[in-house]
Phi, psi and omega in degrees: 000143172298128182289314177240130178230109165233076179300116172245088182284108184275112178238105184276128175234155183306317187228299184274157175290156180247149172255120185251128174275119183268121177294148182294318179209166177235140175237132183301139175071014181241150182280144177222149181260113176270137183216156181204160178228171182063196183065183178231123181300156002288147173242151191240072189288141174211166175238134181237165180300140176309140180063009185233063191301336180262002182283166177296150179288145177273322181217131177240146177249167177290154175312132179245145171253347178266168181252028168217155174211134177260125190244132169268118187304116186237036180240145180293134174315139181088354173298125177272124187229000000 
């Protein structure tokens, strides 16, 4: 299990602000559902280092039109995101 989870899923939307539902925890090699509301598709979700909003993404996902995405966590346990 990740020791610190401050999930900052960087989702860029065309117009409106987003509300991101942050999972309570992440477990390496296990699926987790990422979700968000508001905004306007397309969405560009990514996982960035915790506390480093301007850093390069650790993981990027394909462009999404839906407001949920199931991700099988592919980061090492203990990674702060």
